KOLNUSE-641638 format. One record per residue (C-alpha): residue in one letter; x, y, z; residue number from 1. Coordinates in nm, 4 decimals. Each point is the difference from the previous one (the first is absolute). Layout:
N
<r code="A" X="X" Y="Y" Z="Z" pos="NUM"/>
...
//
This chain:
219
<r code="M" X="0.0000" Y="0.0000" Z="0.0000" pos="1"/>
<r code="A" X="0.1363" Y="0.3414" Z="-0.0942" pos="2"/>
<r code="A" X="0.0738" Y="0.2523" Z="0.2769" pos="3"/>
<r code="P" X="-0.2878" Y="0.2439" Z="0.0551" pos="4"/>
<r code="L" X="0.0370" Y="0.3628" Z="-0.0928" pos="5"/>
<r code="A" X="0.1131" Y="0.2351" Z="0.2731" pos="6"/>
<r code="V" X="-0.2702" Y="0.1897" Z="0.1879" pos="7"/>
<r code="D" X="-0.0208" Y="0.3720" Z="-0.0711" pos="8"/>
<r code="S" X="-0.0210" Y="0.1452" Z="0.3491" pos="9"/>
<r code="D" X="-0.1280" Y="0.3345" Z="-0.1361" pos="10"/>
<r code="L" X="-0.3276" Y="-0.1716" Z="-0.0842" pos="11"/>
<r code="T" X="-0.0688" Y="-0.0715" Z="0.3681" pos="12"/>
<r code="Q" X="-0.1372" Y="0.3550" Z="0.0333" pos="13"/>
<r code="T" X="-0.2711" Y="-0.0583" Z="-0.2607" pos="14"/>
<r code="P" X="-0.3282" Y="-0.1938" Z="0.0476" pos="15"/>
<r code="F" X="0.0990" Y="-0.3589" Z="0.0543" pos="16"/>
<r code="S" X="-0.2059" Y="-0.1305" Z="-0.2909" pos="17"/>
<r code="T" X="0.1987" Y="0.2311" Z="-0.2256" pos="18"/>
<r code="T" X="0.3234" Y="-0.1170" Z="0.1597" pos="19"/>
<r code="L" X="-0.0814" Y="-0.3614" Z="-0.0806" pos="20"/>
<r code="R" X="-0.1128" Y="0.0728" Z="-0.3543" pos="21"/>
<r code="E" X="0.2999" Y="0.2130" Z="-0.0909" pos="22"/>
<r code="S" X="0.2582" Y="-0.2137" Z="0.1766" pos="23"/>
<r code="T" X="-0.1179" Y="-0.3159" Z="-0.1748" pos="24"/>
<r code="R" X="-0.0767" Y="0.1438" Z="-0.3433" pos="25"/>
<r code="R" X="0.3096" Y="-0.1438" Z="-0.1703" pos="26"/>
<r code="A" X="-0.0444" Y="-0.3411" Z="0.1630" pos="27"/>
<r code="H" X="-0.3650" Y="-0.0012" Z="-0.1081" pos="28"/>
<r code="D" X="0.1003" Y="0.0819" Z="-0.3569" pos="29"/>
<r code="R" X="0.2582" Y="-0.2790" Z="0.0006" pos="30"/>
<r code="A" X="-0.2652" Y="-0.2495" Z="0.1065" pos="31"/>
<r code="H" X="-0.2450" Y="0.1296" Z="-0.2617" pos="32"/>
<r code="H" X="0.2632" Y="-0.0272" Z="-0.2730" pos="33"/>
<r code="S" X="0.1444" Y="-0.3333" Z="0.1112" pos="34"/>
<r code="R" X="0.0451" Y="-0.2582" Z="-0.2717" pos="35"/>
<r code="Y" X="-0.2784" Y="-0.2192" Z="0.1400" pos="36"/>
<r code="M" X="-0.2540" Y="0.2834" Z="-0.0030" pos="37"/>
<r code="R" X="0.1157" Y="0.1156" Z="-0.3410" pos="38"/>
<r code="D" X="-0.0415" Y="-0.3496" Z="-0.1417" pos="39"/>
<r code="L" X="-0.3386" Y="-0.0382" Z="0.1681" pos="40"/>
<r code="F" X="-0.1395" Y="0.3203" Z="-0.1498" pos="41"/>
<r code="N" X="0.1587" Y="-0.0690" Z="-0.3382" pos="42"/>
<r code="G" X="-0.1933" Y="-0.3260" Z="-0.0186" pos="43"/>
<r code="D" X="0.3129" Y="-0.2152" Z="0.0156" pos="44"/>
<r code="L" X="-0.1162" Y="-0.1940" Z="0.3070" pos="45"/>
<r code="D" X="-0.2898" Y="-0.2412" Z="-0.0007" pos="46"/>
<r code="L" X="-0.2455" Y="-0.0587" Z="0.2818" pos="47"/>
<r code="T" X="0.2225" Y="-0.2709" Z="0.1451" pos="48"/>
<r code="E" X="0.2774" Y="0.2534" Z="0.0494" pos="49"/>
<r code="Y" X="-0.2421" Y="0.2422" Z="0.1657" pos="50"/>
<r code="A" X="-0.1131" Y="-0.2839" Z="0.2279" pos="51"/>
<r code="R" X="0.3535" Y="-0.0227" Z="0.1356" pos="52"/>
<r code="L" X="-0.0244" Y="0.3639" Z="0.1100" pos="53"/>
<r code="A" X="-0.3354" Y="-0.0612" Z="0.1663" pos="54"/>
<r code="A" X="0.1571" Y="-0.2922" Z="0.1847" pos="55"/>
<r code="Q" X="0.2722" Y="0.2257" Z="0.1391" pos="56"/>
<r code="Y" X="-0.2659" Y="0.2418" Z="0.1188" pos="57"/>
<r code="W" X="-0.1594" Y="-0.2838" Z="0.1937" pos="58"/>
<r code="F" X="0.3076" Y="-0.0391" Z="0.2164" pos="59"/>
<r code="I" X="0.0644" Y="0.3738" Z="0.0308" pos="60"/>
<r code="Y" X="-0.3543" Y="0.0967" Z="0.0963" pos="61"/>
<r code="Q" X="-0.0339" Y="-0.2807" Z="0.2495" pos="62"/>
<r code="A" X="0.2936" Y="0.1538" Z="0.1859" pos="63"/>
<r code="I" X="-0.1267" Y="0.3594" Z="-0.0251" pos="64"/>
<r code="E" X="-0.3498" Y="-0.0929" Z="0.1124" pos="65"/>
<r code="E" X="0.1299" Y="-0.2054" Z="0.2895" pos="66"/>
<r code="A" X="0.1975" Y="0.3121" Z="0.0944" pos="67"/>
<r code="A" X="-0.3254" Y="0.1985" Z="-0.0208" pos="68"/>
<r code="D" X="-0.1565" Y="-0.2394" Z="0.2494" pos="69"/>
<r code="A" X="0.2993" Y="0.0479" Z="0.2302" pos="70"/>
<r code="M" X="-0.0273" Y="0.3789" Z="-0.0341" pos="71"/>
<r code="R" X="-0.3734" Y="0.0261" Z="0.0519" pos="72"/>
<r code="R" X="0.0281" Y="0.1204" Z="0.3612" pos="73"/>
<r code="D" X="0.3127" Y="0.2064" Z="-0.0502" pos="74"/>
<r code="P" X="-0.0787" Y="0.3711" Z="0.0556" pos="75"/>
<r code="V" X="0.1847" Y="0.0987" Z="-0.3187" pos="76"/>
<r code="G" X="0.0017" Y="-0.3094" Z="-0.2190" pos="77"/>
<r code="G" X="-0.3648" Y="-0.0676" Z="0.0756" pos="78"/>
<r code="R" X="-0.0952" Y="0.3173" Z="-0.1843" pos="79"/>
<r code="F" X="0.1243" Y="-0.1633" Z="-0.3203" pos="80"/>
<r code="V" X="-0.1882" Y="-0.3287" Z="0.0338" pos="81"/>
<r code="F" X="-0.2706" Y="0.0018" Z="-0.2677" pos="82"/>
<r code="D" X="-0.1945" Y="-0.3212" Z="-0.0343" pos="83"/>
<r code="E" X="-0.1465" Y="0.1265" Z="-0.3272" pos="84"/>
<r code="L" X="0.3474" Y="-0.0257" Z="-0.1534" pos="85"/>
<r code="R" X="0.0657" Y="-0.3637" Z="0.0860" pos="86"/>
<r code="R" X="0.1140" Y="-0.1910" Z="-0.3086" pos="87"/>
<r code="V" X="0.0583" Y="-0.3564" Z="0.1208" pos="88"/>
<r code="P" X="-0.3578" Y="-0.1240" Z="-0.0613" pos="89"/>
<r code="A" X="0.0027" Y="0.1455" Z="-0.3529" pos="90"/>
<r code="L" X="0.3394" Y="-0.1526" Z="-0.0688" pos="91"/>
<r code="A" X="-0.1229" Y="-0.3419" Z="0.1112" pos="92"/>
<r code="A" X="-0.2857" Y="0.0240" Z="-0.2512" pos="93"/>
<r code="D" X="0.2360" Y="0.1221" Z="-0.2722" pos="94"/>
<r code="L" X="0.2500" Y="-0.2793" Z="0.0566" pos="95"/>
<r code="K" X="-0.2741" Y="-0.2617" Z="-0.0036" pos="96"/>
<r code="F" X="-0.1020" Y="0.1330" Z="-0.3424" pos="97"/>
<r code="L" X="0.3583" Y="0.0275" Z="-0.1279" pos="98"/>
<r code="Y" X="0.1406" Y="-0.3266" Z="0.1390" pos="99"/>
<r code="G" X="-0.3003" Y="-0.2199" Z="0.0722" pos="100"/>
<r code="E" X="-0.1426" Y="-0.1569" Z="0.3146" pos="101"/>
<r code="Q" X="0.3414" Y="-0.1167" Z="0.1228" pos="102"/>
<r code="W" X="0.1587" Y="0.3426" Z="-0.0341" pos="103"/>
<r code="R" X="0.1492" Y="-0.0035" Z="0.3486" pos="104"/>
<r code="D" X="0.2198" Y="-0.2914" Z="-0.1040" pos="105"/>
<r code="R" X="0.1101" Y="0.1742" Z="-0.3189" pos="106"/>
<r code="V" X="0.1002" Y="0.3508" Z="0.1070" pos="107"/>
<r code="T" X="0.3503" Y="0.0669" Z="0.1281" pos="108"/>
<r code="P" X="0.1824" Y="0.3196" Z="0.0953" pos="109"/>
<r code="V" X="0.2983" Y="0.1145" Z="-0.2034" pos="110"/>
<r code="P" X="0.3118" Y="0.0808" Z="0.2079" pos="111"/>
<r code="A" X="-0.0720" Y="0.3750" Z="-0.0008" pos="112"/>
<r code="T" X="-0.3492" Y="-0.0654" Z="0.1347" pos="113"/>
<r code="E" X="0.1418" Y="-0.2097" Z="0.2811" pos="114"/>
<r code="D" X="0.2344" Y="0.2871" Z="0.0872" pos="115"/>
<r code="Y" X="-0.2843" Y="0.2515" Z="-0.0223" pos="116"/>
<r code="V" X="-0.2238" Y="-0.1995" Z="0.2324" pos="117"/>
<r code="H" X="0.2864" Y="-0.0446" Z="0.2446" pos="118"/>
<r code="R" X="0.0485" Y="0.3780" Z="0.0061" pos="119"/>
<r code="I" X="-0.3700" Y="0.0655" Z="0.0618" pos="120"/>
<r code="R" X="0.0017" Y="-0.2431" Z="0.2888" pos="121"/>
<r code="A" X="0.3131" Y="0.1626" Z="0.1409" pos="122"/>
<r code="V" X="-0.1210" Y="0.3624" Z="0.0018" pos="123"/>
<r code="A" X="-0.3789" Y="0.0221" Z="-0.0393" pos="124"/>
<r code="F" X="-0.1337" Y="-0.2020" Z="0.2930" pos="125"/>
<r code="D" X="0.1366" Y="0.2074" Z="0.2879" pos="126"/>
<r code="W" X="0.0946" Y="0.3349" Z="-0.1599" pos="127"/>
<r code="A" X="-0.2900" Y="0.2118" Z="-0.1205" pos="128"/>
<r code="G" X="0.2223" Y="0.1940" Z="-0.2385" pos="129"/>
<r code="G" X="0.1235" Y="-0.3189" Z="-0.1632" pos="130"/>
<r code="Y" X="-0.3550" Y="-0.1203" Z="-0.0415" pos="131"/>
<r code="V" X="-0.1037" Y="0.3311" Z="-0.1586" pos="132"/>
<r code="A" X="0.3011" Y="-0.0045" Z="-0.2350" pos="133"/>
<r code="H" X="-0.0888" Y="-0.3391" Z="-0.1454" pos="134"/>
<r code="H" X="-0.3761" Y="0.0613" Z="0.0110" pos="135"/>
<r code="Y" X="0.0310" Y="0.3312" Z="-0.1850" pos="136"/>
<r code="T" X="0.2324" Y="-0.1429" Z="-0.2652" pos="137"/>
<r code="R" X="-0.2359" Y="-0.2772" Z="-0.1001" pos="138"/>
<r code="Y" X="-0.3566" Y="0.1152" Z="0.0533" pos="139"/>
<r code="L" X="0.0140" Y="0.3539" Z="-0.1351" pos="140"/>
<r code="G" X="0.1693" Y="-0.1404" Z="-0.3084" pos="141"/>
<r code="D" X="-0.2741" Y="-0.2593" Z="-0.0387" pos="142"/>
<r code="L" X="-0.2662" Y="0.2685" Z="0.0201" pos="143"/>
<r code="A" X="0.1718" Y="0.2087" Z="-0.2676" pos="144"/>
<r code="G" X="0.2394" Y="-0.1615" Z="-0.2468" pos="145"/>
<r code="G" X="-0.1306" Y="-0.3480" Z="0.0713" pos="146"/>
<r code="Q" X="-0.3196" Y="0.0929" Z="-0.1806" pos="147"/>
<r code="A" X="0.1942" Y="0.0072" Z="-0.3267" pos="148"/>
<r code="V" X="0.0788" Y="-0.3686" Z="0.0532" pos="149"/>
<r code="R" X="-0.3683" Y="-0.0643" Z="0.0628" pos="150"/>
<r code="K" X="-0.0842" Y="0.1573" Z="-0.3365" pos="151"/>
<r code="L" X="0.2772" Y="-0.1960" Z="-0.1687" pos="152"/>
<r code="L" X="-0.1291" Y="-0.3320" Z="0.1328" pos="153"/>
<r code="A" X="-0.3473" Y="0.0815" Z="-0.1305" pos="154"/>
<r code="K" X="0.1163" Y="0.1197" Z="-0.3422" pos="155"/>
<r code="A" X="0.2769" Y="-0.2496" Z="-0.0732" pos="156"/>
<r code="H" X="-0.1311" Y="-0.3104" Z="0.1730" pos="157"/>
<r code="G" X="-0.3720" Y="0.0538" Z="0.0549" pos="158"/>
<r code="V" X="0.0521" Y="-0.0335" Z="0.3753" pos="159"/>
<r code="E" X="-0.2256" Y="0.2340" Z="0.1948" pos="160"/>
<r code="G" X="-0.1297" Y="-0.1982" Z="0.2994" pos="161"/>
<r code="P" X="0.1962" Y="-0.2820" Z="0.1659" pos="162"/>
<r code="G" X="0.3580" Y="0.0340" Z="-0.1183" pos="163"/>
<r code="A" X="-0.0143" Y="0.3784" Z="0.0357" pos="164"/>
<r code="L" X="-0.1850" Y="0.0455" Z="0.3298" pos="165"/>
<r code="F" X="0.3210" Y="0.1178" Z="0.1643" pos="166"/>
<r code="Y" X="-0.0551" Y="0.3353" Z="-0.1718" pos="167"/>
<r code="H" X="-0.3685" Y="0.0309" Z="0.0968" pos="168"/>
<r code="F" X="-0.0535" Y="0.2158" Z="0.3085" pos="169"/>
<r code="D" X="-0.3736" Y="-0.0454" Z="0.0261" pos="170"/>
<r code="D" X="-0.0107" Y="0.0978" Z="0.3686" pos="171"/>
<r code="I" X="0.1313" Y="0.3492" Z="-0.0792" pos="172"/>
<r code="D" X="-0.2741" Y="0.2210" Z="-0.1424" pos="173"/>
<r code="N" X="0.2231" Y="0.2906" Z="-0.1016" pos="174"/>
<r code="V" X="0.3649" Y="-0.0823" Z="-0.0693" pos="175"/>
<r code="P" X="0.1216" Y="0.3617" Z="-0.0406" pos="176"/>
<r code="A" X="-0.1647" Y="0.0914" Z="0.3308" pos="177"/>
<r code="F" X="0.1578" Y="-0.3013" Z="0.1679" pos="178"/>
<r code="R" X="0.3444" Y="0.0920" Z="-0.1308" pos="179"/>
<r code="K" X="-0.0515" Y="0.3566" Z="0.1267" pos="180"/>
<r code="R" X="-0.0987" Y="-0.1349" Z="0.3415" pos="181"/>
<r code="Y" X="0.3068" Y="-0.2260" Z="0.0087" pos="182"/>
<r code="K" X="0.2324" Y="0.2880" Z="-0.0858" pos="183"/>
<r code="A" X="-0.1640" Y="0.2159" Z="0.2664" pos="184"/>
<r code="L" X="0.0763" Y="-0.2716" Z="0.2553" pos="185"/>
<r code="L" X="0.3629" Y="0.0008" Z="-0.1084" pos="186"/>
<r code="D" X="0.0114" Y="0.3774" Z="0.0403" pos="187"/>
<r code="D" X="-0.1904" Y="0.0169" Z="0.3290" pos="188"/>
<r code="T" X="0.1870" Y="-0.2727" Z="0.1867" pos="189"/>
<r code="P" X="0.2548" Y="0.1763" Z="0.2240" pos="190"/>
<r code="W" X="0.3150" Y="-0.1664" Z="-0.1312" pos="191"/>
<r code="T" X="0.3290" Y="0.1423" Z="0.1237" pos="192"/>
<r code="G" X="0.2492" Y="0.1095" Z="-0.2651" pos="193"/>
<r code="A" X="0.2177" Y="-0.3027" Z="0.0777" pos="194"/>
<r code="E" X="-0.2983" Y="-0.2326" Z="-0.0335" pos="195"/>
<r code="R" X="-0.0931" Y="0.1555" Z="-0.3324" pos="196"/>
<r code="D" X="0.3497" Y="-0.0644" Z="-0.1305" pos="197"/>
<r code="R" X="-0.0116" Y="-0.3561" Z="0.1266" pos="198"/>
<r code="I" X="-0.3371" Y="-0.0675" Z="-0.1628" pos="199"/>
<r code="V" X="0.1103" Y="0.1501" Z="-0.3314" pos="200"/>
<r code="T" X="0.3097" Y="-0.2204" Z="0.0065" pos="201"/>
<r code="E" X="-0.2145" Y="-0.3079" Z="0.0663" pos="202"/>
<r code="T" X="-0.2401" Y="0.0995" Z="-0.2776" pos="203"/>
<r code="L" X="0.2955" Y="0.0134" Z="-0.2404" pos="204"/>
<r code="V" X="0.1018" Y="-0.3442" Z="0.1225" pos="205"/>
<r code="A" X="-0.3531" Y="-0.1234" Z="-0.0724" pos="206"/>
<r code="F" X="0.0192" Y="0.1364" Z="-0.3549" pos="207"/>
<r code="E" X="0.3327" Y="-0.1749" Z="-0.0530" pos="208"/>
<r code="F" X="-0.1527" Y="-0.3304" Z="0.1096" pos="209"/>
<r code="N" X="-0.2868" Y="0.0507" Z="-0.2435" pos="210"/>
<r code="I" X="0.2455" Y="0.0679" Z="-0.2809" pos="211"/>
<r code="A" X="0.2016" Y="-0.3086" Z="0.0946" pos="212"/>
<r code="V" X="-0.3143" Y="-0.2152" Z="-0.0137" pos="213"/>
<r code="L" X="-0.0802" Y="0.1279" Z="-0.3487" pos="214"/>
<r code="D" X="0.3576" Y="-0.0679" Z="-0.1094" pos="215"/>
<r code="D" X="-0.0240" Y="-0.3575" Z="0.1300" pos="216"/>
<r code="L" X="-0.3120" Y="-0.0548" Z="-0.2099" pos="217"/>
<r code="V" X="0.1564" Y="0.0895" Z="-0.3342" pos="218"/>
<r code="P" X="-0.0205" Y="-0.3176" Z="-0.2134" pos="219"/>
//
């Protein structure tokens, strides 16, 4: 995994949601323009290759959502526990469609996914900032850029229900309003400057793990 970008300490004086967005912009762009995503959107990967990505999400989101359960009563982390975001049930339905009834016996994590899950378990179960870093990296991306993958699955493969449910947030009535609420929580939580820096660093780490997973999936 590549070393994360250095944190720009000047950004700690801005709203924290802006800090996270600006500090991770280049890492986000690298993930978006990774070879796997480029091949996926160019139509060079079939549904089987997409299924491998969905399988990695199964392992990743199990860890994040177990962390959410651990954080539920935390005075800071608990503010970022949103049951309407939970993806594991949708992923189970998707993997059943993509792999068949015995999907649990057929999905395996790539090495980068194993490392990613290990990191989540190391920092997100007893540190609210670590939980927020990994939660923010995945879920806000799913609500935004992930919708392009949803459209791709429908257009290129005719997959709109099971197989693509991961991208359906049916329990959120207004996604823009939800994203605004999430960013307000980031801004309103009284992080210290040192904690902001630490969370930004961990968010960059989370992006690097995501990039490494995509790299491991290149055929």
